N, C-alpha and C positions, 0 to 999 in steps of 0.2 A: 367731331362728326368722321364716320367711316364708310368706307364702303363696302359694297355687298360684290361679291365673285363665288361664281360654280366652277370649280373645276374637276373636268369631267364627269360631271354628275348624271348617275344614271337612273330611270324608274320602272318598274312595269308595274300592271297590275293583269297577275293572272299571265295568260299568255299575250295580253295588247301590251307595248312596248309605249310606254310614255314622253318618254327624254331617253335619247340616246348621245352617252358622252357628252353631256352640254357643257361646252366652254363662254362663259359669258363675265362679262365686268361692268359695274357700276362705277364709276370714278366719283368720288365724294366730291358731292354739292350738285352732281348731274342727274338730271330725269331721264329717263331709258326707258322705251315705249317699247315692246313686245307684241308683234300683232301678226296673226297668220288664221285658215282658216279653221273652222273648230274641226279639235282631234287634236292639234298639231304641236300640245304640248306646255302652252303658255302659263294658263292655268296652275298645272302642275308645277310646274317649274316657281311662279308665285308661292303658292303651297308648300312645294320645301324651303321656299325662304321663308319663311313664315312659322316653319318647325310643325303645321300641320300634318305634313307628308315628310317620312326618311326618305333619305334615296338610298338604293340596293345598294353603289356604289359610287363613288366619288366623297368631295370635300367641299363646304361651303363655310363660309368666310366673309364677317365683317367687320371691317377695317380689319387687325391683326388676327382676332380672336376666331379660334376655329368650331364654329357654333353647330357643329355638321349633329351633333348628340344633344346638342340642348333642347331643353323643353321651351314652347315660345315663351311663355313668363320672362327666361333666361336671357332672351338675344336685344330687347331694347327695341324690336318692331314695331309698327304699329301697322294696321289693316285695313281701309276702307273697303265694304264690301258691294257688292251688285244690287244688295237687296237691301242695304242699309243697315240694318239689322239693329235696329233700335228696338227698347222695352217699352209693348206699347201702355203701359199703366206708369209710364215714368214719365213727368217733365222734360224737355229739349234738354234742361239745366242738370236734372239729376241724371239725364242719362253720359252725359258728359263728366259728371260729377263719380258714376259708380263704380269707373276702372280705376281711377287715383285714389279713391277711396279705400278702393279692394284691393291696394297695393301698400295699404297703410298711411298713407298721405294725409293730416288731419284736416277735418272738415273745414276751419279759413281756407287756407293755402288753395285747398283744391279747387271752393269758390272761385278765389282770386283767378285760377287759372283756367279753371272753365271760359270764364267771362273773357278773359283776353284770348282765347282760343275763339269763343264767338264772335269777338270784332271782327275778328281776321281772319275768319271764314264769313261775314258777311250776317252772319244770322243772332246777333244780339240781341235782335228786340223780338225775338221770337223762346228766348230761355224759357217763359211760364207755360207754353203749348206742349199739348201732349203729343206725339207722332200722327194722332189720326186730324188734327187739327191744321199741318202742314201738306202744305200741295208736295209733290215731285221733287224738286228740285232744293225746297227750302230743307226737306230731310237729307238729304245730301249734305248741305249745308253742315247741318248737324254732325251728320258720320263725320266728316271730314275735320267740323271743329273738335271733337272725340278725340281722331288720331291727335291731331295738332295737338291736343292738351299734353299728351305721354310728354311732347316732346324726348320723340325717341332716335336711334341713330339712322334707321330707311323708314320710309314709307314704302307701303305696296297698297296698290290701288287694282284691286279686280275690277274690272269695267264697270264703272263708276257710274257713268253715265250713260249704259246701255236701255235705262228701266224711262226715262225722259223723253218727252219729245225732241220734234225736229228742232228748234227755235230754241228750249233750253239744254241742248244741247251743245247749242252754238255759244250761249250766253256762260256756262259754265265750262265750256272746253277755254278759252278765255280767262275764265276766274283761276283755275287752278294752273295754268300757264302763270299768271300774275302773282300767284300766291308763293309755285317753286321759286319766282327771280326776286322776291321781296323776303323767302326763308334761307334761300340756298342751300335746302335740304336733297340729300339723297332718298331717290325716288326711281320706283319699278312700279310703269303703269302697262298695266296688261288690256287690250282692246281687242274686238274682229274687226276695227270701224278705220279704214285704211287712212282716210280724211282725215280724225282726232289723230294717229299714229304720228302723221305729218306736219301735222299744224302744234300739236304741242311739245315732242321728243326736242328734245336735245341733240340724242342720237335715236335711231330707231334700228330694231335687229327683227329682221322677218325669220319666221319659224315655220319650218317644215318636217313632219313626221319627226317630232320630240331633237331635232337639232336647229343649231343655226345656220341659214340659208348663208343670210350678208345680216351687218352690221355696220351703219354709218351715219352720216348727216340727214336730214330730211334730204338734201338736196344728192348728197352722193349715191342716196340707196333708188330717188326715184331718176336721176340723170343717168346715171352710169350702173344699170341691174348686172349685178354680177352674173346671174342666169338666166332663163326663160321665165323660172316662175316666179321671178321677184317683179320682172316685166312686164309680167300680166295682173298679178296680186294689186298693184299700185299703178293708182291713174284710173278717172273714171271718165269717158272711157277708158279700156283697158290698152295695151300698145297693140297696133296691128302687126300681124304676123305673116310674110306670104312664103311659102316656098322658094327657095334660090336657087339658079345652074349658074355656071360658070361662063362666060361669053367673052372669052378671049383671056383681057388682064382685071376684067370684071364680074360684076354677078347682075345676072338678069333675074328679078321677080317679078313673075307674068308680064305686064306691060311697060316694067320699068326697068332701065337699063341705070346699077347702080354702081358709079365708077369713083375709086378711090385709092390712092396708093397703097394704103397699106389692106385694103384686099386681098392682094396680085397672088399672096401666097396660100390663097386659105383654098382649103381640100376639102370631099367627104362632103354627106351632105347637111344641106346649109338653110339659115331661113334669115330672111330679112325684118328688121323692125322699125317700124318707128311710131310715135307716139300721133293719136288725132291733131294735138293743137300743129304739129308740123306738116298735117298734110293741105296742102294749100287747092283751092278750085278756080280755075280759068285757064289753066295753060297744062300739056303733058298727054296722058293716056284719054280715050274717050271711055266715059262709063256713062253707068245709065244711077240714075237716083232711084233707091228703093224707100227709102224711107226717109222723114226732115223729123226730128224728134227738138221744139222747143224748149228749152231750159231757162227763160227769164233773158237775161243777157246777152246767151250763149245758144248757137242752134247744134243740133250734133246731124249731120248728114251723113246716110248711110249707101256705101256706091259699090256696084256689080259691074266688074272689070270686061265680065265676060268668061272671067277665069275665076276670081277672087273677090272675098267682100272686104270693103275697105270704109272706115270710117273717119269721116273730119270735123274737128271740132273748130267752129267758125262763130263770130261777133253773130248779136240777132239781127244784121244788116243784111243776110245771105235772102236772095229771096226765090230759090231754087225750090222748087216743088217735084214730087214723087213722081214719076212718068218722064221726066225731062231728062238730055243729054247734054253732058257737063264734060268738060276735061278737067284731070285732076293729077298730080304728081308732088313729089318731094324734094328737098334738096338731099342730093347725099349724101353731106355735110352730117346731115340729119338721121344717117341710118344709123343701126345698128345691127349687127350677124351676132346669129349663135350656131351653135350647133348643133343640126336636130338632133343628133342620137343623146350626146351627156345635158342636153340644157343650158351647158357653158357659154357664157360672153365670148364672142373675139374680138369683139369689135364694137367700142362706143362710138354715138351720138355725140353731137356737142352741148 
């Protein structure tokens, strides 16, 4: 089993630069998720790995092999597409077997491999059905089984859950994570859904404008964002950001005094960031409740301090209502500080 390495990979489509010096490594047996907004280059990276796009510069390695110039069929990768890409006139079993037979595998072995993969993907009882007789989740299981049957060095998954409804996405997230644990396979997974990225990945790579902004474990990228972009991309609602000015050795962000020793030497244009779950009601500065969003066991309370908007994520027991005046604050230990000009994180919260 090999890993997957992008080394200074660049790719442009006419005047549009899709990848800029991409350096990334998926370790053997790791599930790395690339996440970012539309147009950030994550799907292009996946297509370069698959051999569907050739990079303009840089090299690509699978294990110790330089595969940059190899066609898709010579790379020993399997891709799971957003659209499933199943032949409508073939049964599920025939769809899984088709790729194996086209590579010269005899029918008996291909059928055995298909049945084994289908059991792993949880679609063993669906093999005699055609795609039109399957639900979206069932089609995705067949697509996964088709990839599993290849027994590739690297699995490439291109937003495989985006066509499913919310409940099925949650179920399939767990299925894919469990499948990866059982197989121990190398996987590169692309999604625009930050919840998906944080729940599935061993590590998460956040992409922006064709390059990696940060790579780390889900906990690292969420709790210690390298930039303001990462801080606001991850989290629902995203991190609150408040312009800050020096106040003696501390920083003042709106009505909040943020005093920590590591902030004493900071200068320039600064912003203080705090996650909504770290904002607490009951003490601190006065604020007006502008909106309360109920999300089952949680509530998102939108607050106006007179200068800035702040969102607090609370448990469902809060009884505040729009128009009420409350006290709001946060522990300085939970605050991040960013350079307002570069977006770079200068201080992290706990």
